[in-house]
N, C-alpha and C positions, 0 to 999 in steps of 0.2 A: 246582275253582274256586280261583283264587288270592287274590282279595279276600275275606277272611273276615268283613268287616262290623265293626260296633261291638261293644263289650264287652257280653256278654249281661246282666251285672248292671246296666249303664246302661239298657238297653232295658226290663228288668224294673222298675227304679225308675221309669222314665217311665210305664209302664202303671199301676203302683201309685199314682202321683200323680194319676191320673184318677178315683180312687175315694175316697170319704169314709171307708171302713172297710177293714180288712185283707181280702185276697182269698184264696180257697182256692188252695193251691199247684197243684192240678190245673188250675184255670181259668187261672192265670198261665202255666203251662207251655203250655197249648193256645193261648192268645192269642199267645204268642211264636212258636209253630209256625206259626200262620196268618200272622203278620207275616213270617216267613221265607219262606213260600210265596208271598205276594204280592210281596215284594221280588224274589225270584228270577224270578217270572213277568213283572213289570212293568218292573223295572230291570235285569234280567239280572245281578244280584249278590245275595249273601246280605245280610240285614239284620244278623244277629248272628254273632259269631265262635265258633260252636259247631256241633256236629253234633247231630242228633236221632236217638234210638234208638227202636225199636218195642217199647216196654214194654207190659206187660199192659193198662194203662188208657189207652194211646195214646202218641203221640210225647212224648218227654221229652229235655230237654237235660241230660246228666249233669253238665255244668259248673255249671249253675244248681242242679241237685239237691243238689250238695255244699253249697250255701249254705242249703238249707232242709230237709235230711234230718230226718226225724222231726217235722216241723212240718206242721200241716194248713192253717194260714193264715199270711199274711205281710203286714205293713204297710210294711216297709222291706227293703232288700237291702244287707247289709254290703258296702261298697266300691262300691256303685252310685250314680250321680248322674243324675237326670232332666235336669239342666242340660247334660249332655254330648250329649244327643240333639237333633239339629237337621236342617234341610233335608228331603230326601226321606225320611229315616228317621222324622222326626216325622210327616210326612204319612201314611206307611204305617201307623204305630202308631195315629194318630188314627182312620184309616179302619177299622182292625181293631177298636178299642174301639167305634166307632160301629156297626159292622155285626154284631159278634159279642158285644159287651159285655153284652147283656141275657140271654145264655144262661148256664146254669150250667156248671161244670166237667164234669159228667156229660154234659150235652147236647153240649158241644163235643167231648168224647171220643167220643160216638156218631157225630158227623160224621166223625171220623177213622177210624172202624171200618167205614164203608160199603164195599161191594164196589168194587174198583178203585182204592181209595186207596193212596198209597204205604205206609202202615202195614200194610194188609192184604196187599199184594203182597210186601213184604219179609218178613213173617212166613211167608207161604206158601212163598216161595223158600227160606227157612231151615228149612222143615219144621215150623214151629210153627203147626199148624192149629187147635189148641184155644185159643180166645181167653182162657181162664182161666189159661193157662200163662205163666210169665215168659219174657222174651226181652230180649236186649241188642243185637240185630242193628241195625246202623246203616242209617238211611234215606238213600240217596244224594241229594245236592242236585239232581242231574239228574232223578231221579224226582219229587221235590217240584216242581221247576220245570215239568216236563211236565204234571203233574196240574193245577197251578193255572192254567197257560196254557189248558188244555182246559176248565177250569171257569169261566174268566172270563166268558163270555157268559151263564152261568146263575146268577150269584151273587145270593142273596137280599139285599134291601136292608132292614135293620131300622132303623126310625126311633126315635130317642130324643128325648124332649121336654126332657130335662134336660141341663145342662152337665156334670154328673158322672154317670157310669154307675152302675147299681146293682151290689151285690155279687153 
């Protein structure tokens, strides 16, 4: 894909702005991955300017990881600005927070580990069958797009009664 989307730091800052407390880095990574998936499926373009890799605990953007390595939680992203997120990017991220925001990082990771997900398929193709083993294999945008397009009719709708999502 040629359009790489918005800066991953801006998208992360936007998600963090929706929470009253710092967010686990695992949850932040997974929410960004779901945003990427829905943007690819619905808008036919990436949300963020990053690739995702099939790491042990699920999809991870190495570009964002460099900004939070060795941290378990984040409240801000250096160089990121929520104000730079607008239009359809904001709509996608708002929907991701609304529909997935009540889930923990581990629960989101479990969703990415289901049979037939891009994470699972990429690791299988790379010969990394043991889920406890590390991997840095890239998850192609086309695989993410296909999966989310196929998932679209069955997406669960989580309702949040708050304007701010829980941590």
